[in-house]
SEMIKE-853054 format. One record per residue (C-alpha): residue in one letter; y, x, z. Coordinates in pm, whole numbers. Example, Ala and Ser with C-alpha at 12.3 -4.5 7.8 and 13.67 -1.06 7.14 Angstrom:
SEMIKE-853054
<rest->A | north->-450 | east->1230 | up->780>
<rest->S | north->-106 | east->1367 | up->714>
***
This chain:
SEMIKE-853054
<rest->X | north->21 | east->-1286 | up->-2310>
<rest->X | north->151 | east->-1640 | up->-2318>
<rest->X | north->8 | east->-1989 | up->-2340>
<rest->X | north->183 | east->-2302 | up->-2225>
<rest->X | north->329 | east->-2361 | up->-1883>
<rest->X | north->124 | east->-2541 | up->-1619>
<rest->X | north->449 | east->-2707 | up->-1507>
<rest->X | north->675 | east->-2819 | up->-1793>
<rest->X | north->824 | east->-3148 | up->-1675>
<rest->X | north->973 | east->-3316 | up->-1371>
<rest->X | north->656 | east->-3517 | up->-1316>
<rest->X | north->442 | east->-3202 | up->-1342>
<rest->X | north->666 | east->-3030 | up->-1088>
<rest->X | north->650 | east->-3316 | up->-837>
<rest->X | north->272 | east->-3328 | up->-867>
<rest->X | north->241 | east->-2952 | up->-826>
<rest->X | north->425 | east->-2957 | up->-493>
<rest->X | north->116 | east->-3104 | up->-326>
<rest->X | north->-122 | east->-2865 | up->-501>
<rest->X | north->-193 | east->-2630 | up->-208>
<rest->X | north->-554 | east->-2518 | up->-248>
<rest->X | north->-818 | east->-2324 | up->-63>
<rest->X | north->-885 | east->-1963 | up->-157>
<rest->X | north->-1214 | east->-1944 | up->33>
<rest->X | north->-1437 | east->-1954 | up->-276>
<rest->X | north->-1188 | east->-1812 | up->-527>
<rest->X | north->-1245 | east->-1440 | up->-478>
<rest->X | north->-1616 | east->-1402 | up->-541>
<rest->X | north->-1570 | east->-1091 | up->-754>
<rest->X | north->-1408 | east->-907 | up->-464>
<rest->X | north->-1677 | east->-1011 | up->-218>
<rest->X | north->-1957 | east->-912 | up->-456>
<rest->X | north->-1794 | east->-576 | up->-533>
<rest->X | north->-1762 | east->-498 | up->-163>
<rest->X | north->-2118 | east->-605 | up->-77>
<rest->X | north->-2274 | east->-410 | up->-362>
<rest->X | north->-2109 | east->-82 | up->-269>
<rest->X | north->-2057 | east->-23 | up->-643>
<rest->X | north->-1728 | east->-205 | up->-686>
<rest->X | north->-1488 | east->-113 | up->-964>
<rest->X | north->-1181 | east->-244 | up->-1143>
<rest->X | north->-1260 | east->-552 | up->-1352>
<rest->X | north->-1216 | east->-472 | up->-1725>
<rest->X | north->-944 | east->-741 | up->-1754>
<rest->X | north->-738 | east->-558 | up->-1491>
<rest->X | north->-796 | east->-202 | up->-1613>
<rest->X | north->-466 | east->-72 | up->-1753>
<rest->X | north->-564 | east->272 | up->-1885>
<rest->X | north->-421 | east->308 | up->-2235>
<rest->X | north->-297 | east->-53 | up->-2239>
<rest->X | north->33 | east->-240 | up->-2249>
<rest->X | north->107 | east->-576 | up->-2088>
<rest->X | north->312 | east->-820 | up->-2297>
<rest->X | north->539 | east->-1109 | up->-2203>
<rest->X | north->650 | east->-1278 | up->-2526>
<rest->X | north->863 | east->-1580 | up->-2608>
<rest->X | north->687 | east->-1864 | up->-2792>
<rest->X | north->790 | east->-2187 | up->-2958>
<rest->X | north->675 | east->-2378 | up->-2651>
<rest->X | north->841 | east->-2130 | up->-2412>
<rest->X | north->1142 | east->-1981 | up->-2597>
<rest->X | north->1310 | east->-1815 | up->-2299>
<rest->X | north->1032 | east->-1677 | up->-2081>
<rest->X | north->1112 | east->-1538 | up->-1736>
<rest->X | north->873 | east->-1250 | up->-1650>
<rest->X | north->773 | east->-1247 | up->-1282>
<rest->X | north->557 | east->-977 | up->-1121>
<rest->X | north->381 | east->-994 | up->-784>
<rest->X | north->254 | east->-646 | up->-690>
<rest->X | north->46 | east->-681 | up->-376>
<rest->X | north->-85 | east->-427 | up->-128>
<rest->X | north->-464 | east->-466 | up->-137>
<rest->X | north->-543 | east->-243 | up->163>
<rest->X | north->-667 | east->-363 | up->500>
<rest->X | north->-320 | east->-417 | up->646>
<rest->X | north->-215 | east->-665 | up->374>
<rest->X | north->-531 | east->-747 | up->182>
<rest->X | north->-502 | east->-1124 | up->232>
<rest->X | north->-155 | east->-1165 | up->76>
<rest->X | north->-302 | east->-1242 | up->-267>
<rest->X | north->-500 | east->-1528 | up->-112>
<rest->X | north->-176 | east->-1672 | up->26>
<rest->X | north->-14 | east->-1655 | up->-317>
<rest->X | north->-322 | east->-1807 | up->-482>
<rest->X | north->-325 | east->-2100 | up->-243>
<rest->X | north->48 | east->-2167 | up->-296>
<rest->X | north->76 | east->-2092 | up->-668>
<rest->X | north->103 | east->-2453 | up->-788>
<rest->X | north->364 | east->-2559 | up->-528>
<rest->X | north->561 | east->-2246 | up->-616>
<rest->X | north->562 | east->-2340 | up->-985>
<rest->X | north->674 | east->-2691 | up->-898>
<rest->X | north->952 | east->-2574 | up->-669>
<rest->X | north->1074 | east->-2320 | up->-926>
<rest->X | north->1096 | east->-2590 | up->-1192>
<rest->X | north->1284 | east->-2833 | up->-968>
<rest->X | north->1531 | east->-2570 | up->-845>
<rest->X | north->1583 | east->-2408 | up->-1184>
<rest->X | north->1515 | east->-2071 | up->-1023>
<rest->X | north->1331 | east->-1943 | up->-1332>
<rest->X | north->1304 | east->-2083 | up->-1685>
<rest->X | north->961 | east->-2075 | up->-1854>
<rest->X | north->800 | east->-1845 | up->-1591>
<rest->X | north->514 | east->-1614 | up->-1680>
<rest->X | north->339 | east->-1435 | up->-1394>
<rest->X | north->175 | east->-1095 | up->-1384>
<rest->X | north->-32 | east->-1024 | up->-1074>
<rest->X | north->-109 | east->-669 | up->-963>
<rest->X | north->-268 | east->-513 | up->-659>
<rest->X | north->-248 | east->-153 | up->-540>
<rest->X | north->-413 | east->68 | up->-280>
<rest->X | north->-422 | east->444 | up->-235>
<rest->X | north->-485 | east->647 | up->-550>
<rest->X | north->-601 | east->948 | up->-347>
<rest->X | north->-902 | east->772 | up->-194>
<rest->X | north->-963 | east->423 | up->-330>
<rest->X | north->-1199 | east->337 | up->-616>
<rest->X | north->-969 | east->63 | up->-749>
<rest->X | north->-618 | east->175 | up->-656>
<rest->X | north->-437 | east->-12 | up->-937>
<rest->X | north->-535 | east->-347 | up->-1088>
<rest->X | north->-289 | east->-523 | up->-1317>
<rest->X | north->-339 | east->-850 | up->-1501>
<rest->X | north->-162 | east->-1001 | up->-1801>
<rest->X | north->157 | east->-1206 | up->-1808>
<rest->X | north->28 | east->-1564 | up->-1804>
<rest->X | north->166 | east->-1915 | up->-1758>
<rest->X | north->-146 | east->-2132 | up->-1761>
<rest->X | north->-485 | east->-2136 | up->-1586>
<rest->X | north->-541 | east->-1772 | up->-1683>
<rest->X | north->-314 | east->-1678 | up->-1391>
<rest->X | north->-594 | east->-1790 | up->-1161>
<rest->X | north->-843 | east->-1575 | up->-1349>
<rest->X | north->-647 | east->-1257 | up->-1294>
<rest->X | north->-616 | east->-1324 | up->-922>
<rest->X | north->-983 | east->-1416 | up->-890>
<rest->X | north->-1095 | east->-1092 | up->-1059>
<rest->X | north->-912 | east->-866 | up->-816>
<rest->X | north->-1115 | east->-646 | up->-585>
<rest->X | north->-953 | east->-621 | up->-244>
<rest->X | north->-1105 | east->-292 | up->-143>
<rest->X | north->-911 | east->-291 | up->186>
<rest->X | north->-928 | east->86 | up->206>
<rest->X | north->-620 | east->307 | up->202>
<rest->X | north->-571 | east->667 | up->297>
<rest->X | north->-456 | east->641 | up->658>
<rest->X | north->-116 | east->801 | up->590>
<rest->X | north->129 | east->509 | up->616>
<rest->X | north->186 | east->530 | up->238>
<rest->X | north->21 | east->355 | up->-57>
<rest->X | north->48 | east->393 | up->-435>
<rest->X | north->314 | east->132 | up->-514>
<rest->X | north->495 | east->398 | up->-718>
<rest->X | north->215 | east->394 | up->-977>
<rest->X | north->263 | east->21 | up->-1031>
<rest->X | north->637 | east->83 | up->-1069>
<rest->X | north->565 | east->353 | up->-1327>
<rest->X | north->337 | east->128 | up->-1530>
<rest->X | north->577 | east->-167 | up->-1527>
<rest->X | north->871 | east->54 | up->-1624>
<rest->X | north->696 | east->225 | up->-1916>
<rest->X | north->406 | east->6 | up->-2031>
<rest->X | north->538 | east->-350 | up->-2056>
<rest->X | north->662 | east->-522 | up->-2371>
<rest->X | north->889 | east->-805 | up->-2255>
<rest->X | north->1100 | east->-1017 | up->-2491>
<rest->X | north->1337 | east->-1126 | up->-2215>
<rest->X | north->1423 | east->-761 | up->-2151>
<rest->X | north->1377 | east->-596 | up->-2489>
<rest->X | north->1522 | east->-873 | up->-2711>
<rest->X | north->1747 | east->-1086 | up->-2491>
<rest->X | north->1867 | east->-827 | up->-2239>
<rest->X | north->1761 | east->-1039 | up->-1941>
<rest->X | north->1582 | east->-874 | up->-1651>
<rest->X | north->1259 | east->-1005 | up->-1506>
<rest->X | north->1167 | east->-1025 | up->-1139>
<rest->X | north->931 | east->-788 | up->-958>
<rest->X | north->815 | east->-849 | up->-600>
<rest->X | north->624 | east->-586 | up->-401>
<rest->X | north->446 | east->-718 | up->-91>
<rest->X | north->340 | east->-444 | up->149>
<rest->X | north->401 | east->-305 | up->497>
<rest->X | north->365 | east->59 | up->392>
<rest->X | north->586 | east->301 | up->201>
<rest->X | north->527 | east->434 | up->-150>
<rest->X | north->430 | east->796 | up->-192>
<rest->X | north->727 | east->1030 | up->-253>
<rest->X | north->617 | east->1124 | up->-606>
<rest->X | north->445 | east->972 | up->-905>
<rest->X | north->172 | east->1233 | up->-942>
<rest->X | north->93 | east->1344 | up->-1296>
<rest->X | north->-281 | east->1378 | up->-1230>
<rest->X | north->-304 | east->1021 | up->-1097>
<rest->X | north->-107 | east->887 | up->-1395>
<rest->X | north->-342 | east->1066 | up->-1636>
<rest->X | north->-653 | east->942 | up->-1457>
<rest->X | north->-549 | east->581 | up->-1407>
<rest->X | north->-295 | east->505 | up->-1680>
<rest->X | north->-367 | east->765 | up->-1947>
<rest->X | north->-24 | east->930 | up->-1983>
<rest->X | north->-8 | east->1311 | up->-1983>
<rest->X | north->315 | east->1384 | up->-1795>
<rest->X | north->469 | east->1732 | up->-1791>
<rest->X | north->538 | east->1709 | up->-1416>
<rest->X | north->539 | east->1477 | up->-1118>
<rest->X | north->825 | east->1225 | up->-1102>
<rest->X | north->1020 | east->1159 | up->-779>
<rest->X | north->951 | east->802 | up->-674>
<rest->X | north->1321 | east->699 | up->-652>
<rest->X | north->1359 | east->798 | up->-1018>
<rest->X | north->1077 | east->575 | up->-1138>
<rest->X | north->1208 | east->282 | up->-933>
<rest->X | north->1548 | east->338 | up->-1097>
<rest->X | north->1372 | east->300 | up->-1434>
<rest->X | north->1195 | east->-11 | up->-1314>
<rest->X | north->1521 | east->-171 | up->-1203>
<rest->X | north->1663 | east->-138 | up->-1553>
<rest->X | north->1398 | east->-391 | up->-1657>
<rest->X | north->1323 | east->-597 | up->-1345>
<rest->X | north->1520 | east->-719 | up->-1045>
<rest->X | north->1299 | east->-545 | up->-788>
<rest->X | north->1241 | east->-667 | up->-432>
<rest->X | north->1025 | east->-582 | up->-134>
<rest->X | north->876 | east->-875 | up->57>
<rest->X | north->801 | east->-716 | up->393>
<rest->X | north->584 | east->-944 | up->609>
<rest->X | north->601 | east->-878 | up->978>
<rest->X | north->305 | east->-764 | up->1184>
<rest->X | north->288 | east->-620 | up->1537>
<rest->X | north->315 | east->-240 | up->1521>
<rest->X | north->-11 | east->-183 | up->1709>
<rest->X | north->-200 | east->-415 | up->1473>
<rest->X | north->-46 | east->-256 | up->1163>
<rest->X | north->-125 | east->95 | up->1290>
<rest->X | north->-483 | east->-7 | up->1354>
<rest->X | north->-517 | east->-142 | up->999>
<rest->X | north->-344 | east->155 | up->837>
<rest->X | north->-552 | east->405 | up->1034>
<rest->X | north->-876 | east->221 | up->958>
<rest->X | north->-967 | east->479 | up->695>
<rest->X | north->-1033 | east->749 | up->957>
<rest->X | north->-1243 | east->512 | up->1165>
<rest->X | north->-1438 | east->388 | up->864>
<rest->X | north->-1513 | east->736 | up->731>
<rest->X | north->-1609 | east->865 | up->1074>
<rest->X | north->-1842 | east->581 | up->1165>
<rest->X | north->-2002 | east->589 | up->820>
<rest->X | north->-2076 | east->960 | up->870>
<rest->X | north->-2227 | east->901 | up->1213>
<rest->X | north->-1946 | east->1053 | up->1419>
<rest->X | north->-1833 | east->939 | up->1762>
<rest->X | north->-1506 | east->745 | up->1754>
<rest->X | north->-1505 | east->555 | up->2082>
<rest->X | north->-1557 | east->642 | up->2450>
<rest->X | north->-1402 | east->988 | up->2423>
<rest->X | north->-1175 | east->1193 | up->2643>
<rest->X | north->-1060 | east->1407 | up->2350>
<rest->X | north->-1117 | east->1344 | up->1979>
<rest->X | north->-977 | east->1545 | up->1688>
<rest->X | north->-1054 | east->1398 | up->1345>
<rest->X | north->-962 | east->1552 | up->1008>
<rest->X | north->-946 | east->1371 | up->671>
<rest->X | north->-844 | east->1481 | up->322>
<rest->X | north->-909 | east->1346 | up->-25>
<rest->X | north->-1062 | east->1618 | up->-244>
<rest->X | north->-1397 | east->1795 | up->-292>
<rest->X | north->-1254 | east->2106 | up->-121>
<rest->X | north->-1410 | east->2228 | up->203>
<rest->X | north->-1152 | east->2213 | up->480>
<rest->X | north->-1271 | east->2294 | up->831>
<rest->X | north->-1157 | east->2162 | up->1168>
<rest->X | north->-1139 | east->2414 | up->1456>
<rest->X | north->-1072 | east->2372 | up->1828>
<rest->X | north->-1023 | east->2654 | up->2080>
<rest->X | north->-1108 | east->2535 | up->2433>
<rest->X | north->-957 | east->2629 | up->2772>
<rest->X | north->-1235 | east->2881 | up->2845>
<rest->X | north->-1189 | east->3049 | up->2505>
<rest->X | north->-1484 | east->2896 | up->2324>
<rest->X | north->-1429 | east->2825 | up->1954>
<rest->X | north->-1577 | east->2501 | up->1812>
<rest->X | north->-1617 | east->2493 | up->1433>
<rest->X | north->-1892 | east->2474 | up->1167>
<rest->X | north->-2041 | east->2805 | up->1289>
<rest->X | north->-2053 | east->2698 | up->1656>
<rest->X | north->-2075 | east->2322 | up->1669>
<rest->X | north->-2139 | east->2282 | up->2041>
<rest->X | north->-1958 | east->2438 | up->2337>
<rest->X | north->-2072 | east->2472 | up->2697>
<rest->X | north->-1773 | east->2262 | up->2805>
<rest->X | north->-1913 | east->1955 | up->2627>
<rest->X | north->-1713 | east->1964 | up->2304>
<rest->X | north->-1904 | east->1906 | up->1980>
<rest->X | north->-1841 | east->1905 | up->1606>
<rest->X | north->-2050 | east->1602 | up->1510>
<rest->X | north->-1935 | east->1553 | up->1147>
<rest->X | north->-1884 | east->1831 | up->889>
<rest->X | north->-1840 | east->1714 | up->527>
<rest->X | north->-1817 | east->1905 | up->196>
<rest->X | north->-1984 | east->2212 | up->344>
<rest->X | north->-2177 | east->2409 | up->83>
<rest->X | north->-2029 | east->2240 | up->-221>
<rest->X | north->-1859 | east->1926 | up->-350>
<rest->X | north->-1997 | east->1608 | up->-195>
<rest->X | north->-1722 | east->1346 | up->-156>
<rest->X | north->-1352 | east->1286 | up->-208>
<rest->X | north->-1349 | east->1090 | up->117>
<rest->X | north->-1446 | east->1366 | up->364>
<rest->X | north->-1401 | east->1367 | up->739>
<rest->X | north->-1466 | east->1612 | up->1024>
<rest->X | north->-1475 | east->1531 | up->1392>
<rest->X | north->-1473 | east->1728 | up->1719>
<rest->X | north->-1495 | east->1525 | up->2038>
<rest->X | north->-1563 | east->1526 | up->2409>
<rest->X | north->-1743 | east->1222 | up->2552>
<rest->X | north->-1556 | east->1023 | up->2813>
<rest->X | north->-1511 | east->1216 | up->3136>
<rest->X | north->-1640 | east->1553 | up->3007>
<rest->X | north->-1327 | east->1734 | up->2885>
<rest->X | north->-1200 | east->2016 | up->3109>
<rest->X | north->-843 | east->2072 | up->3220>
<rest->X | north->-651 | east->2343 | up->3041>
<rest->X | north->-498 | east->2457 | up->2714>
<rest->X | north->-641 | east->2349 | up->2377>
<rest->X | north->-557 | east->2444 | up->2021>
<rest->X | north->-651 | east->2239 | up->1714>
<rest->X | north->-615 | east->2394 | up->1368>
<rest->X | north->-735 | east->2347 | up->1011>
<rest->X | north->-869 | east->2616 | up->777>
<rest->X | north->-945 | east->2603 | up->406>
<rest->X | north->-1296 | east->2745 | up->377>
<rest->X | north->-1335 | east->2701 | up->1>
<rest->X | north->-1193 | east->2523 | up->-303>
<rest->X | north->-1446 | east->2303 | up->-484>
<rest->X | north->-1218 | east->2121 | up->-724>
<rest->X | north->-1237 | east->2243 | up->-1082>
<rest->X | north->-864 | east->2325 | up->-1080>
<rest->X | north->-740 | east->2450 | up->-740>
<rest->X | north->-438 | east->2261 | up->-610>
<rest->X | north->-254 | east->2198 | up->-285>
<rest->X | north->-456 | east->1976 | up->-51>
<rest->X | north->-288 | east->1721 | up->174>
<rest->X | north->-467 | east->1647 | up->501>
<rest->X | north->-426 | east->1454 | up->822>
<rest->X | north->-547 | east->1530 | up->1174>
<rest->X | north->-564 | east->1251 | up->1429>
<rest->X | north->-578 | east->1348 | up->1796>
<rest->X | north->-687 | east->1101 | up->2063>
<rest->X | north->-654 | east->1194 | up->2429>
<rest->X | north->-765 | east->934 | up->2682>
<rest->X | north->-671 | east->650 | up->2447>
<rest->X | north->-337 | east->796 | up->2334>
<rest->X | north->-335 | east->873 | up->1963>
<rest->X | north->-108 | east->1107 | up->1771>
<rest->X | north->-126 | east->1241 | up->1416>
<rest->X | north->-30 | east->1547 | up->1217>
<rest->X | north->3 | east->1578 | up->839>
<rest->X | north->-14 | east->1910 | up->658>
<rest->X | north->-77 | east->2070 | up->320>
<rest->X | north->-315 | east->2352 | up->234>
<rest->X | north->-172 | east->2578 | up->-35>
<rest->X | north->-386 | east->2634 | up->-341>
<rest->X | north->-570 | east->2965 | up->-379>
<rest->X | north->-537 | east->3043 | up->-6>
<rest->X | north->-857 | east->3040 | up->202>
<rest->X | north->-990 | east->3187 | up->525>
<rest->X | north->-775 | east->3277 | up->827>
<rest->X | north->-464 | east->3314 | up->608>
<rest->X | north->-478 | east->2941 | up->541>
<rest->X | north->-486 | east->2837 | up->911>
<rest->X | north->-247 | east->2555 | up->1003>
<rest->X | north->-211 | east->2457 | up->1367>
<rest->X | north->-198 | east->2082 | up->1417>
<rest->X | north->-183 | east->2063 | up->1797>
<rest->X | north->-144 | east->2275 | up->2108>
<rest->X | north->-167 | east->2084 | up->2434>
<rest->X | north->-255 | east->2112 | up->2801>
<rest->X | north->-513 | east->1853 | up->2895>
<rest->X | north->-493 | east->1665 | up->3219>
<rest->X | north->-608 | east->1304 | up->3261>
<rest->X | north->-290 | east->1212 | up->3450>
<rest->X | north->-36 | east->1377 | up->3221>
<rest->X | north->112 | east->1273 | up->2888>
<rest->X | north->8 | east->1455 | up->2574>
<rest->X | north->232 | east->1748 | up->2480>
<rest->X | north->178 | east->1814 | up->2111>
<rest->X | north->372 | east->1930 | up->1807>
<rest->X | north->294 | east->1613 | up->1611>
<rest->X | north->476 | east->1339 | up->1432>
<rest->X | north->306 | east->1077 | up->1654>
<rest->X | north->317 | east->727 | up->1507>
<rest->X | north->666 | east->745 | up->1359>
<rest->X | north->520 | east->723 | up->1007>
<rest->X | north->418 | east->363 | up->1078>
<rest->X | north->739 | east->226 | up->1229>
<rest->X | north->950 | east->-25 | up->1040>
<rest->X | north->1241 | east->219 | up->1044>
<rest->X | north->1045 | east->495 | up->870>
<rest->X | north->872 | east->272 | up->615>
<rest->X | north->1183 | east->75 | up->525>
<rest->X | north->1389 | east->394 | up->513>
<rest->X | north->1164 | east->519 | up->233>
<rest->X | north->1188 | east->188 | up->51>
<rest->X | north->1568 | east->199 | up->76>
<rest->X | north->1553 | east->523 | up->-120>
<rest->X | north->1395 | east->321 | up->-402>
<rest->X | north->1562 | east->-20 | up->-401>
<rest->X | north->1887 | east->-156 | up->-251>
<rest->X | north->1878 | east->-262 | up->112>
<rest->X | north->1976 | east->-616 | up->15>
<rest->X | north->1657 | east->-640 | up->-191>
<rest->X | north->1436 | east->-583 | up->114>
<rest->X | north->1332 | east->-927 | up->236>
<rest->X | north->1190 | east->-910 | up->588>
<rest->X | north->969 | east->-1202 | up->689>
<rest->X | north->799 | east->-1266 | up->1020>
<rest->X | north->501 | east->-1436 | up->853>
<rest->X | north->332 | east->-1374 | up->515>
<rest->X | north->282 | east->-1751 | up->475>
<rest->X | north->641 | east->-1778 | up->353>
<rest->X | north->608 | east->-1514 | up->80>
<rest->X | north->624 | east->-1759 | up->-211>
<rest->X | north->911 | east->-1955 | up->-55>
<rest->X | north->1108 | east->-1634 | up->-13>
<rest->X | north->1041 | east->-1540 | up->-377>
<rest->X | north->1166 | east->-1879 | up->-496>
<rest->X | north->1481 | east->-1834 | up->-291>
<rest->X | north->1536 | east->-1482 | up->-423>
<rest->X | north->1514 | east->-1597 | up->-784>
<rest->X | north->1743 | east->-1895 | up->-724>
<rest->X | north->2004 | east->-1671 | up->-560>
<rest->X | north->1973 | east->-1385 | up->-810>
<rest->X | north->2003 | east->-1617 | up->-1110>
<rest->X | north->2299 | east->-1798 | up->-956>
<rest->X | north->2121 | east->-2134 | up->-978>
<rest->X | north->2154 | east->-2208 | up->-607>
<rest->X | north->2333 | east->-2101 | up->-292>
<rest->X | north->2137 | east->-2017 | up->22>
<rest->X | north->2229 | east->-2357 | up->163>
<rest->X | north->2083 | east->-2526 | up->-145>
<rest->X | north->1767 | east->-2314 | up->-123>
<rest->X | north->1711 | east->-2424 | up->237>
<rest->X | north->1796 | east->-2785 | up->155>
<rest->X | north->1530 | east->-2778 | up->-116>
<rest->X | north->1277 | east->-2651 | up->136>
<rest->X | north->1369 | east->-2938 | up->370>
<rest->X | north->1323 | east->-3185 | up->84>
<rest->X | north->977 | east->-3041 | up->11>
<rest->X | north->883 | east->-3076 | up->380>
<rest->X | north->827 | east->-2704 | up->433>
<rest->X | north->740 | east->-2615 | up->794>
<rest->X | north->1067 | east->-2574 | up->990>
<rest->X | north->947 | east->-2231 | up->1104>
<rest->X | north->923 | east->-2127 | up->741>
<rest->X | north->1269 | east->-2260 | up->661>
<rest->X | north->1414 | east->-2066 | up->952>
<rest->X | north->1225 | east->-1749 | up->858>
<rest->X | north->1329 | east->-1762 | up->491>
<rest->X | north->1687 | east->-1844 | up->586>
<rest->X | north->1716 | east->-1533 | up->803>
<rest->X | north->1534 | east->-1319 | up->546>
<rest->X | north->1769 | east->-1414 | up->261>
<rest->X | north->2099 | east->-1389 | up->449>
<rest->X | north->2162 | east->-1029 | up->346>
<rest->X | north->2083 | east->-1090 | up->-21>
<rest->X | north->2303 | east->-1400 | up->-29>
<rest->X | north->2592 | east->-1214 | up->133>
<rest->X | north->2571 | east->-872 | up->-31>
<rest->X | north->2435 | east->-923 | up->-381>
<rest->X | north->2188 | east->-676 | up->-523>
<rest->X | north->2376 | east->-368 | up->-638>
<rest->X | north->2370 | east->-56 | up->-422>
<rest->X | north->2299 | east->315 | up->-448>
<rest->X | north->1976 | east->451 | up->-309>
<rest->X | north->1917 | east->781 | up->-134>
<rest->X | north->1620 | east->992 | up->-245>
<rest->X | north->1672 | east->1254 | up->32>
<rest->X | north->1468 | east->1034 | up->270>
<rest->X | north->1151 | east->1178 | up->115>
<rest->X | north->1264 | east->1537 | up->165>
***
């Protein structure tokens, strides 16, 4: 949009450095939306059928477009609050370092388009107090689909095809785009999600590496990857299963064996377990003599929710030794247009959790659709033997491997703490624009009295970018 810059002089910049502010009362819209249970995208952040503009003005003749696209799910839902609190010092530091001339910021947040009510929220390019407004209107749904992937690719699509930017379109100068997340994008930009959320009628899905290649023709694109202990990140990412199950009244804790199924359509998938004594637990026989029980069965009898869950469990100490089989069957399609249905089964055995992801083919129901998720021999003192992918989907290696298929490795900035996100972004822009060396970036942080831990963290994070530059080929076979 435009306006005048909040920081346009040396004195403004020096004053802004001490402008760290509290975000406690700044996100009332998000809190109200969550409490009401009827939350939705704020009209100012709804992008369907709209274009975002970043235009030069007389007051700002050479605008630098800067995008922060933030993961709004449970695992990273507080990153926007960090950026909000540090926005003024960031503007001051950018002005003093020369990292970006006449900056205009666009703030976006993304979740999971398969399950969330507000999976994409994108503001305008702004340079004045309206930046705060866009941040304050975001709804941090903190949902997600429990798959280790979120819909960053839809933000990339929108920025690549629905932004009008003078720096790019008239002056041939790229902007900057920073994604902050600890999950991978989905492997494809899905045409049905684009139509529903953005309004474009695509002829087919687009591989995610292709859309990021388009994005990088317009923006220098980076991933700011804040560190988090794997167990904590897994717990946050998998929160969707727990939330759905507890909301439906199912038993999640104090179990010997628990098999939980989630998918994201109106279709009626069914969870089945065959027990060691040959009993078959499913919707037609919900309780077995061995103690197993199907305690949640959603979407039976017709379309009810696009956030369904099913659950079969044995209370602690009741499961019998022997061989078990867990499989999924498509009982009936309820969507208006039948399509393949992605699903996930989570298996917990005496506190050890593994997961399996599968896809039900469209127009196939009944026994022909059966997909086995797990076969295992249960014994309290033995490890689980299952044909599953375990937790590999949530490791740094897997997540970053998928990102490397989309952007160069040197553009992946790994931080140990999200508090240094804005400092890392300043350093990236200073290095990319050639305004400063890494040594000068760190010296500037010393001069601004940044916490020594932050200086050390940013220094390590930017070493690769400073040494390698930003040009590299990416490999889309990682999604195969």
